[in-house]
C-alpha atoms as an extended CHARMM CRD file, in Angstrom:
* protein
*
       233  EXT
         1         1  MET       CA              6.4090000000      120.3210000000       40.9240000000  PROA      1               0.0000000000
         2         2  GLU       CA              7.0970000000      116.8200000000       39.6910000000  PROA      2               0.0000000000
         3         3  ARG       CA              4.6590000000      115.8450000000       36.9710000000  PROA      3               0.0000000000
         4         4  MET       CA              3.9590000000      113.2410000000       34.3500000000  PROA      4               0.0000000000
         5         5  LEU       CA              3.6140000000      114.8980000000       30.9520000000  PROA      5               0.0000000000
         6         6  VAL       CA              2.0460000000      113.5000000000       27.7820000000  PROA      6               0.0000000000
         7         7  VAL       CA              1.9070000000      115.5500000000       24.5780000000  PROA      7               0.0000000000
         8         8  VAL       CA             -0.0500000000      113.9490000000       21.7200000000  PROA      8               0.0000000000
         9         9  PHE       CA              0.7620000000      114.7080000000       18.0860000000  PROA      9               0.0000000000
        10        10  ASP       CA             -0.7240000000      113.6470000000       14.7540000000  PROA      10              0.0000000000
        11        11  ASN       CA              2.5150000000      112.1530000000       13.4100000000  PROA      11              0.0000000000
        12        12  GLU       CA              6.1200000000      111.2480000000       14.1850000000  PROA      12              0.0000000000
        13        13  THR       CA              7.5970000000      114.3600000000       12.5970000000  PROA      13              0.0000000000
        14        14  LYS       CA              5.6140000000      116.6130000000       14.9170000000  PROA      14              0.0000000000
        15        15  ALA       CA              6.3600000000      114.3850000000       17.9130000000  PROA      15              0.0000000000
        16        16  TYR       CA             10.1140000000      114.5700000000       17.3630000000  PROA      16              0.0000000000
        17        17  GLU       CA              9.7900000000      118.3370000000       16.9750000000  PROA      17              0.0000000000
        18        18  GLY       CA              7.9790000000      118.3380000000       20.3140000000  PROA      18              0.0000000000
        19        19  GLU       CA             10.7020000000      116.1950000000       21.8790000000  PROA      19              0.0000000000
        20        20  LYS       CA             13.3450000000      118.6560000000       20.6600000000  PROA      20              0.0000000000
        21        21  ALA       CA             11.3940000000      121.5780000000       22.1290000000  PROA      21              0.0000000000
        22        22  LEU       CA             11.0600000000      119.7570000000       25.4590000000  PROA      22              0.0000000000
        23        23  LEU       CA             14.8060000000      119.1430000000       25.6570000000  PROA      23              0.0000000000
        24        24  GLN       CA             15.4860000000      122.7650000000       24.7140000000  PROA      24              0.0000000000
        25        25  LEU       CA             13.3580000000      123.8800000000       27.6650000000  PROA      25              0.0000000000
        26        26  ASP       CA             15.4110000000      121.5650000000       29.8690000000  PROA      26              0.0000000000
        27        27  ALA       CA             18.6620000000      123.0100000000       28.5230000000  PROA      27              0.0000000000
        28        28  GLU       CA             17.3820000000      126.5420000000       29.1340000000  PROA      28              0.0000000000
        29        29  GLY       CA             16.5470000000      125.6530000000       32.7470000000  PROA      29              0.0000000000
        30        30  SER       CA             12.8210000000      126.2990000000       32.3240000000  PROA      30              0.0000000000
        31        31  ILE       CA             12.0390000000      122.7050000000       33.3280000000  PROA      31              0.0000000000
        32        32  SER       CA             13.8960000000      119.5440000000       34.3480000000  PROA      32              0.0000000000
        33        33  VAL       CA             13.3450000000      116.4160000000       32.2650000000  PROA      33              0.0000000000
        34        34  TYR       CA             14.1280000000      113.2920000000       34.2930000000  PROA      34              0.0000000000
        35        35  ALA       CA             13.1530000000      110.7340000000       31.6450000000  PROA      35              0.0000000000
        36        36  HSD       CA             11.2340000000      110.7620000000       28.3990000000  PROA      36              0.0000000000
        37        37  ALA       CA             10.2080000000      108.6330000000       25.4350000000  PROA      37              0.0000000000
        38        38  VAL       CA              8.4750000000      108.9920000000       22.0770000000  PROA      38              0.0000000000
        39        39  VAL       CA              5.6890000000      106.4280000000       21.7190000000  PROA      39              0.0000000000
        40        40  ALA       CA              3.2400000000      105.5330000000       18.9680000000  PROA      40              0.0000000000
        41        41  LYS       CA             -0.2040000000      103.9690000000       19.2870000000  PROA      41              0.0000000000
        42        42  GLN       CA             -0.4280000000      101.0310000000       16.8950000000  PROA      42              0.0000000000
        43        43  ALA       CA             -3.5110000000       99.9800000000       14.9250000000  PROA      43              0.0000000000
        44        44  ASP       CA             -4.1030000000       97.0780000000       17.3520000000  PROA      44              0.0000000000
        45        45  GLY       CA             -4.0520000000       99.3990000000       20.3680000000  PROA      45              0.0000000000
        46        46  THR       CA             -0.5520000000       98.5580000000       21.5880000000  PROA      46              0.0000000000
        47        47  VAL       CA              1.9450000000      101.3040000000       22.2990000000  PROA      47              0.0000000000
        48        48  LYS       CA              5.4230000000      101.0550000000       20.7770000000  PROA      48              0.0000000000
        49        49  VAL       CA              8.3440000000      103.0300000000       22.1210000000  PROA      49              0.0000000000
        50        50  LYS       CA              9.8250000000      104.6560000000       19.0150000000  PROA      50              0.0000000000
        51        51  GLN       CA             12.6500000000      106.3750000000       20.8460000000  PROA      51              0.0000000000
        52        52  GLU       CA             13.6090000000      106.1590000000       24.4880000000  PROA      52              0.0000000000
        53        53  GLY       CA             15.3370000000      109.2060000000       25.8820000000  PROA      53              0.0000000000
        54        54  ASP       CA             16.5840000000      108.0160000000       29.2360000000  PROA      54              0.0000000000
        55        55  SER       CA             20.3190000000      107.7280000000       29.7300000000  PROA      55              0.0000000000
        56        56  GLY       CA             20.1340000000      104.0190000000       30.5420000000  PROA      56              0.0000000000
        57        57  PRO       CA             19.1980000000      101.0130000000       28.3930000000  PROA      57              0.0000000000
        58        58  ILE       CA             15.6610000000      100.5890000000       27.1510000000  PROA      58              0.0000000000
        59        59  ALA       CA             14.8500000000       97.9770000000       29.8180000000  PROA      59              0.0000000000
        60        60  THR       CA             15.2640000000      100.6260000000       32.5380000000  PROA      60              0.0000000000
        61        61  LEU       CA             11.7420000000      101.8220000000       31.7530000000  PROA      61              0.0000000000
        62        62  VAL       CA             10.4120000000       98.7320000000       33.5190000000  PROA      62              0.0000000000
        63        63  GLY       CA              9.3260000000       99.4200000000       37.0790000000  PROA      63              0.0000000000
        64        64  THR       CA              9.5700000000      103.2000000000       36.7290000000  PROA      64              0.0000000000
        65        65  ALA       CA              6.6760000000      105.6360000000       36.8790000000  PROA      65              0.0000000000
        66        66  LEU       CA              7.2750000000      106.4910000000       33.2240000000  PROA      66              0.0000000000
        67        67  GLY       CA              7.3720000000      102.8450000000       32.1780000000  PROA      67              0.0000000000
        68        68  SER       CA              4.1620000000      102.0910000000       34.0500000000  PROA      68              0.0000000000
        69        69  LEU       CA              2.4220000000      105.0480000000       32.4290000000  PROA      69              0.0000000000
        70        70  ILE       CA              3.4840000000      103.8780000000       28.9600000000  PROA      70              0.0000000000
        71        71  GLY       CA              2.2430000000      100.3810000000       29.7430000000  PROA      71              0.0000000000
        72        72  LEU       CA             -1.1290000000      101.7100000000       30.8800000000  PROA      72              0.0000000000
        73        73  LEU       CA             -1.4810000000      103.7170000000       27.6700000000  PROA      73              0.0000000000
        74        74  GLY       CA             -1.2420000000      100.4080000000       25.8220000000  PROA      74              0.0000000000
        75        75  GLY       CA             -4.3380000000       99.1270000000       27.6050000000  PROA      75              0.0000000000
        76        76  PRO       CA             -4.8120000000       95.3970000000       28.2700000000  PROA      76              0.0000000000
        77        77  VAL       CA             -2.5680000000       94.4530000000       25.3510000000  PROA      77              0.0000000000
        78        78  GLY       CA              0.3300000000       96.3980000000       26.8180000000  PROA      78              0.0000000000
        79        79  VAL       CA              3.3550000000       97.8310000000       25.1060000000  PROA      79              0.0000000000
        80        80  ALA       CA              6.3480000000       96.6560000000       23.1100000000  PROA      80              0.0000000000
        81        81  ILE       CA              9.5890000000       98.5130000000       23.7220000000  PROA      81              0.0000000000
        82        82  GLY       CA             11.7830000000       98.9180000000       20.6970000000  PROA      82              0.0000000000
        83        83  ALA       CA             11.2950000000       97.8130000000       17.1360000000  PROA      83              0.0000000000
        84        84  ALA       CA             12.9660000000       94.4300000000       17.5390000000  PROA      84              0.0000000000
        85        85  SER       CA             13.4410000000       93.7620000000       21.2510000000  PROA      85              0.0000000000
        86        86  GLY       CA              9.9270000000       92.4750000000       21.8490000000  PROA      86              0.0000000000
        87        87  PHE       CA             10.3570000000       93.5260000000       25.4650000000  PROA      87              0.0000000000
        88        88  ALA       CA              6.9220000000       94.0030000000       27.0410000000  PROA      88              0.0000000000
        89        89  ILE       CA              6.1170000000       96.0430000000       30.1340000000  PROA      89              0.0000000000
        90        90  GLY       CA              2.3330000000       96.0480000000       30.0060000000  PROA      90              0.0000000000
        91        91  GLY       CA              2.1130000000       93.2310000000       32.5180000000  PROA      91              0.0000000000
        92        92  VAL       CA              3.9980000000       95.1310000000       35.2090000000  PROA      92              0.0000000000
        93        93  ALA       CA              2.2860000000       98.4690000000       34.7360000000  PROA      93              0.0000000000
        94        94  ASP       CA             -0.1660000000       99.6650000000       37.3530000000  PROA      94              0.0000000000
        95        95  LEU       CA             -1.5600000000      102.9260000000       38.6590000000  PROA      95              0.0000000000
        96        96  ASN       CA              0.3580000000      102.6630000000       41.9200000000  PROA      96              0.0000000000
        97        97  ASN       CA              3.6850000000      102.5030000000       40.0700000000  PROA      97              0.0000000000
        98        98  ALA       CA              2.6350000000      105.2550000000       37.6670000000  PROA      98              0.0000000000
        99        99  ARG       CA              1.5360000000      107.4250000000       40.6250000000  PROA      99              0.0000000000
       100       100  ILE       CA             -1.3820000000      108.9200000000       38.6780000000  PROA      100             0.0000000000
       101       101  GLY       CA             -5.1400000000      108.4650000000       38.4900000000  PROA      101             0.0000000000
       102       102  ALA       CA             -7.1270000000      106.3040000000       36.0900000000  PROA      102             0.0000000000
       103       103  ASP       CA             -8.9300000000      109.4080000000       34.8230000000  PROA      103             0.0000000000
       104       104  PHE       CA             -5.6220000000      110.7680000000       33.5010000000  PROA      104             0.0000000000
       105       105  ILE       CA             -5.0670000000      107.5750000000       31.5070000000  PROA      105             0.0000000000
       106       106  ASP       CA             -8.6030000000      107.7910000000       30.1220000000  PROA      106             0.0000000000
       107       107  ASP       CA             -8.1700000000      111.4220000000       29.0900000000  PROA      107             0.0000000000
       108       108  VAL       CA             -4.9020000000      110.7120000000       27.2760000000  PROA      108             0.0000000000
       109       109  ASN       CA             -6.2380000000      107.6140000000       25.5270000000  PROA      109             0.0000000000
       110       110  LYS       CA             -9.1430000000      109.6100000000       24.1120000000  PROA      110             0.0000000000
       111       111  GLN       CA             -6.5660000000      111.6030000000       22.1250000000  PROA      111             0.0000000000
       112       112  LEU       CA             -3.8180000000      109.0030000000       21.6860000000  PROA      112             0.0000000000
       113       113  LEU       CA             -5.6760000000      107.1090000000       18.9880000000  PROA      113             0.0000000000
       114       114  PRO       CA             -4.1660000000      104.5360000000       16.5890000000  PROA      114             0.0000000000
       115       115  ASN       CA             -1.4100000000      106.0060000000       14.4000000000  PROA      115             0.0000000000
       116       116  LYS       CA             -0.9230000000      109.0300000000       16.6550000000  PROA      116             0.0000000000
       117       117  VAL       CA              2.3920000000      109.6590000000       18.4060000000  PROA      117             0.0000000000
       118       118  ALA       CA              3.1610000000      111.1560000000       21.8080000000  PROA      118             0.0000000000
       119       119  VAL       CA              6.0480000000      112.4900000000       23.8370000000  PROA      119             0.0000000000
       120       120  VAL       CA              5.8230000000      111.0640000000       27.3500000000  PROA      120             0.0000000000
       121       121  ALA       CA              8.0240000000      112.5020000000       30.0780000000  PROA      121             0.0000000000
       122       122  GLU       CA              8.5890000000      112.7520000000       33.7910000000  PROA      122             0.0000000000
       123       123  ILE       CA              9.4440000000      116.3790000000       34.4920000000  PROA      123             0.0000000000
       124       124  ASN       CA              9.7280000000      119.0560000000       37.1190000000  PROA      124             0.0000000000
       125       125  GLU       CA              8.1740000000      122.4050000000       36.2080000000  PROA      125             0.0000000000
       126       126  ASP       CA              7.3910000000      125.4680000000       38.3210000000  PROA      126             0.0000000000
       127       127  TRP       CA              4.7440000000      126.7230000000       35.9040000000  PROA      127             0.0000000000
       128       128  THR       CA              2.9760000000      125.3730000000       32.8420000000  PROA      128             0.0000000000
       129       129  THR       CA              3.4570000000      128.2390000000       30.3760000000  PROA      129             0.0000000000
       130       130  PRO       CA              6.9000000000      127.2680000000       28.9570000000  PROA      130             0.0000000000
       131       131  VAL       CA              5.7890000000      123.7840000000       27.8800000000  PROA      131             0.0000000000
       132       132  ASP       CA              2.3660000000      124.8760000000       26.6650000000  PROA      132             0.0000000000
       133       133  THR       CA              3.6840000000      127.7620000000       24.5680000000  PROA      133             0.0000000000
       134       134  ARG       CA              6.2180000000      125.4720000000       22.8410000000  PROA      134             0.0000000000
       135       135  MET       CA              3.9270000000      122.5050000000       22.2560000000  PROA      135             0.0000000000
       136       136  GLU       CA              0.6740000000      124.1160000000       21.1640000000  PROA      136             0.0000000000
       137       137  PRO       CA              2.0920000000      125.8410000000       18.0220000000  PROA      137             0.0000000000
       138       138  ILE       CA              3.4560000000      122.4490000000       16.9000000000  PROA      138             0.0000000000
       139       139  GLY       CA             -0.0190000000      120.9640000000       17.2520000000  PROA      139             0.0000000000
       140       140  GLY       CA              0.6310000000      119.1050000000       20.4850000000  PROA      140             0.0000000000
       141       141  ILE       CA             -2.2320000000      118.4030000000       22.8820000000  PROA      141             0.0000000000
       142       142  VAL       CA             -0.7720000000      118.6450000000       26.3910000000  PROA      142             0.0000000000
       143       143  PHE       CA             -1.7670000000      116.4870000000       29.3590000000  PROA      143             0.0000000000
       144       144  ARG       CA             -0.0660000000      116.7500000000       32.7290000000  PROA      144             0.0000000000
       145       145  ARG       CA             -0.6360000000      115.3510000000       36.1860000000  PROA      145             0.0000000000
       146       146  ALA       CA              1.2780000000      115.8620000000       39.4180000000  PROA      146             0.0000000000
       147       147  LEU       CA              2.8750000000      112.6640000000       40.6850000000  PROA      147             0.0000000000
       148       148  ALA       CA              1.2300000000      111.2680000000       43.7730000000  PROA      148             0.0000000000
       149       149  GLU       CA              3.1880000000      109.8560000000       46.6820000000  PROA      149             0.0000000000
       150       150  VAL       CA              3.5940000000      106.0900000000       46.5640000000  PROA      150             0.0000000000
       151       151  LYS       CA              1.0680000000      104.5760000000       48.9400000000  PROA      151             0.0000000000
       152       152  HSD       CA              2.0110000000      101.4340000000       50.8520000000  PROA      152             0.0000000000
       153       153  THR       CA             -1.0110000000      101.2970000000       53.1870000000  PROA      153             0.0000000000
       154       154  ILE       CA             -3.1920000000       99.0130000000       51.0450000000  PROA      154             0.0000000000
       155       155  HSD       CA             -0.2950000000       96.6550000000       50.3880000000  PROA      155             0.0000000000
       156       156  GLU       CA              0.5860000000       96.4270000000       54.0870000000  PROA      156             0.0000000000
       157       157  GLU       CA             -3.0140000000       95.8080000000       55.0870000000  PROA      157             0.0000000000
       158       158  ASN       CA             -3.3580000000       93.1090000000       52.4230000000  PROA      158             0.0000000000
       159       159  VAL       CA             -0.2320000000       91.2720000000       53.5840000000  PROA      159             0.0000000000
       160       160  ALA       CA             -1.2980000000       91.5530000000       57.2330000000  PROA      160             0.0000000000
       161       161  ALA       CA             -4.7040000000       90.0510000000       56.3900000000  PROA      161             0.0000000000
       162       162  MET       CA             -3.1310000000       87.1560000000       54.4750000000  PROA      162             0.0000000000
       163       163  LYS       CA             -0.6920000000       86.4830000000       57.3390000000  PROA      163             0.0000000000
       164       164  ALA       CA             -3.6140000000       86.3320000000       59.7840000000  PROA      164             0.0000000000
       165       165  ASP       CA             -5.3580000000       83.7870000000       57.5510000000  PROA      165             0.0000000000
       166       166  LEU       CA             -2.1370000000       81.8080000000       57.2720000000  PROA      166             0.0000000000
       167       167  ALA       CA             -1.7040000000       81.6840000000       61.0490000000  PROA      167             0.0000000000
       168       168  GLN       CA             -5.2620000000       80.4080000000       61.4690000000  PROA      168             0.0000000000
       169       169  MET       CA             -4.7910000000       77.7140000000       58.8150000000  PROA      169             0.0000000000
       170       170  LYS       CA             -1.5650000000       76.5640000000       60.4660000000  PROA      170             0.0000000000
       171       171  ALA       CA             -3.3370000000       76.3550000000       63.8180000000  PROA      171             0.0000000000
       172       172  GLU       CA             -6.1000000000       74.2630000000       62.2410000000  PROA      172             0.0000000000
       173       173  TYR       CA             -3.4950000000       72.0460000000       60.5810000000  PROA      173             0.0000000000
       174       174  ALA       CA             -1.8190000000       71.3960000000       63.9380000000  PROA      174             0.0000000000
       175       175  LYS       CA             -5.1390000000       70.2500000000       65.4400000000  PROA      175             0.0000000000
       176       176  ALA       CA             -6.3390000000       68.2230000000       62.4450000000  PROA      176             0.0000000000
       177       177  ARG       CA             -6.2940000000       64.4350000000       62.7500000000  PROA      177             0.0000000000
       178       178  ASP       CA             -7.7190000000       63.3980000000       59.3880000000  PROA      178             0.0000000000
       179       179  ASP       CA             -4.9750000000       63.0030000000       56.7820000000  PROA      179             0.0000000000
       180       180  ARG       CA             -7.1910000000       64.2050000000       53.9220000000  PROA      180             0.0000000000
       181       181  ARG       CA             -8.1490000000       67.3210000000       55.8620000000  PROA      181             0.0000000000
       182       182  LYS       CA             -4.4820000000       67.9710000000       56.6910000000  PROA      182             0.0000000000
       183       183  ALA       CA             -3.5300000000       67.5700000000       53.0290000000  PROA      183             0.0000000000
       184       184  LYS       CA             -6.1680000000       70.1010000000       51.9480000000  PROA      184             0.0000000000
       185       185  LEU       CA             -5.0770000000       72.5410000000       54.6410000000  PROA      185             0.0000000000
       186       186  GLN       CA             -1.4350000000       72.1340000000       53.6410000000  PROA      186             0.0000000000
       187       187  GLU       CA             -2.3490000000       72.8880000000       50.0250000000  PROA      187             0.0000000000
       188       188  LYS       CA             -4.1510000000       76.0710000000       51.0790000000  PROA      188             0.0000000000
       189       189  ILE       CA             -1.2340000000       77.0340000000       53.3290000000  PROA      189             0.0000000000
       190       190  ASN       CA              1.2210000000       76.5980000000       50.4620000000  PROA      190             0.0000000000
       191       191  ARG       CA             -0.8890000000       78.6930000000       48.0770000000  PROA      191             0.0000000000
       192       192  LEU       CA             -1.3940000000       81.4990000000       50.5890000000  PROA      192             0.0000000000
       193       193  ASP       CA              2.2620000000       81.5330000000       51.5640000000  PROA      193             0.0000000000
       194       194  ALA       CA              3.1860000000       81.8240000000       47.8670000000  PROA      194             0.0000000000
       195       195  LYS       CA              0.8450000000       84.8090000000       47.5410000000  PROA      195             0.0000000000
       196       196  ILE       CA              2.4150000000       86.4880000000       50.5600000000  PROA      196             0.0000000000
       197       197  GLN       CA              5.9180000000       85.9720000000       49.1680000000  PROA      197             0.0000000000
       198       198  ALA       CA              4.8060000000       87.3890000000       45.8080000000  PROA      198             0.0000000000
       199       199  GLU       CA              3.3750000000       90.4950000000       47.5130000000  PROA      199             0.0000000000
       200       200  LEU       CA              6.5550000000       90.9960000000       49.5100000000  PROA      200             0.0000000000
       201       201  GLN       CA              8.6660000000       90.6270000000       46.3630000000  PROA      201             0.0000000000
       202       202  LYS       CA              6.4720000000       93.1220000000       44.5330000000  PROA      202             0.0000000000
       203       203  ALA       CA              6.8850000000       95.6130000000       47.3920000000  PROA      203             0.0000000000
       204       204  LYS       CA             10.6520000000       95.1020000000       47.3190000000  PROA      204             0.0000000000
       205       205  GLU       CA             10.7750000000       95.7130000000       43.5650000000  PROA      205             0.0000000000
       206       206  ARG       CA              8.6860000000       98.8870000000       43.9090000000  PROA      206             0.0000000000
       207       207  GLN       CA             10.9810000000      100.1740000000       46.6450000000  PROA      207             0.0000000000
       208       208  GLU       CA             14.0790000000       99.4320000000       44.5840000000  PROA      208             0.0000000000
       209       209  ALA       CA             12.5350000000      101.1100000000       41.5270000000  PROA      209             0.0000000000
       210       210  ALA       CA             11.6630000000      104.1800000000       43.6040000000  PROA      210             0.0000000000
       211       211  GLU       CA             15.2320000000      104.3620000000       44.8940000000  PROA      211             0.0000000000
       212       212  ARG       CA             16.6340000000      104.0660000000       41.3570000000  PROA      212             0.0000000000
       213       213  GLU       CA             14.3340000000      106.8290000000       40.1250000000  PROA      213             0.0000000000
       214       214  ALA       CA             15.3030000000      109.0940000000       43.0090000000  PROA      214             0.0000000000
       215       215  GLN       CA             19.0000000000      108.5010000000       42.3310000000  PROA      215             0.0000000000
       216       216  ARG       CA             18.5430000000      109.1470000000       38.6210000000  PROA      216             0.0000000000
       217       217  LYS       CA             16.8440000000      112.4650000000       39.3490000000  PROA      217             0.0000000000
       218       218  VAL       CA             19.7310000000      113.4600000000       41.5850000000  PROA      218             0.0000000000
       219       219  HSD       CA             22.1710000000      112.6480000000       38.7770000000  PROA      219             0.0000000000
       220       220  VAL       CA             20.1310000000      114.6820000000       36.2890000000  PROA      220             0.0000000000
       221       221  LEU       CA             20.1350000000      117.7310000000       38.5530000000  PROA      221             0.0000000000
       222       222  GLN       CA             23.8340000000      117.3420000000       39.3670000000  PROA      222             0.0000000000
       223       223  ALA       CA             24.6840000000      117.1560000000       35.6610000000  PROA      223             0.0000000000
       224       224  LYS       CA             22.6980000000      120.3220000000       34.9820000000  PROA      224             0.0000000000
       225       225  GLN       CA             24.4370000000      122.1700000000       37.8160000000  PROA      225             0.0000000000
       226       226  ALA       CA             27.8320000000      121.0480000000       36.5390000000  PROA      226             0.0000000000
       227       227  ALA       CA             26.9530000000      122.2060000000       33.0360000000  PROA      227             0.0000000000
       228       228  LEU       CA             25.8810000000      125.6180000000       34.3420000000  PROA      228             0.0000000000
       229       229  LYS       CA             29.1440000000      126.0020000000       36.2860000000  PROA      229             0.0000000000
       230       230  THR       CA             31.1760000000      125.0750000000       33.2180000000  PROA      230             0.0000000000
       231       231  LYS       CA             29.2280000000      127.5750000000       31.1160000000  PROA      231             0.0000000000
       232       232  ALA       CA             29.6630000000      130.3230000000       33.7190000000  PROA      232             0.0000000000
       233       233  SER       CA             33.4060000000      129.7870000000       33.8990000000  PROA      233             0.0000000000
């Protein structure tokens, strides 16, 4: 089952030990780790990515389920990726992208207090015992949640509603005779059309991010299979 995993530790040393254990489980074939990062909660509530474990550049966290989760853990102030990059993803993080519930975020944030460090990962595991038995002796508090399917229904209904409003405004504009009224209607039409375009762009970006994540997972599994064949031979 594909899950989002967060393991909270008291310090960096323990967190990196937890990261090593997680990757060992992946190497053993007990789980599959698609992407992971070590993050620290700062005194001001922001979350800083101390070490990013994905194969791509740090910016690839943006738009992914893992990146959205990290951004949500940073709360309203968001998250800074990297010590010097200043790259922020808090503004693009949302529950739909993270594919988890708000209650999961709340539960994690009750433990991920300032100065604590966590290993955050997107994994596939058939059972919970391997991770739990490796993390708990290190002092890790484990949170996991199955990834929900991406829902497009609300987005589609929202765009359809805005398009209906736009059509009505355009019809009113065509019938209007007063120049001031036409100017006001045109202003509303322009604003609503901009909102529709923004929603469509957001949907496109989510779809592209989902496709990239799916492709990355395929590559991870293919690499593991190739490694197993090499080892067997």
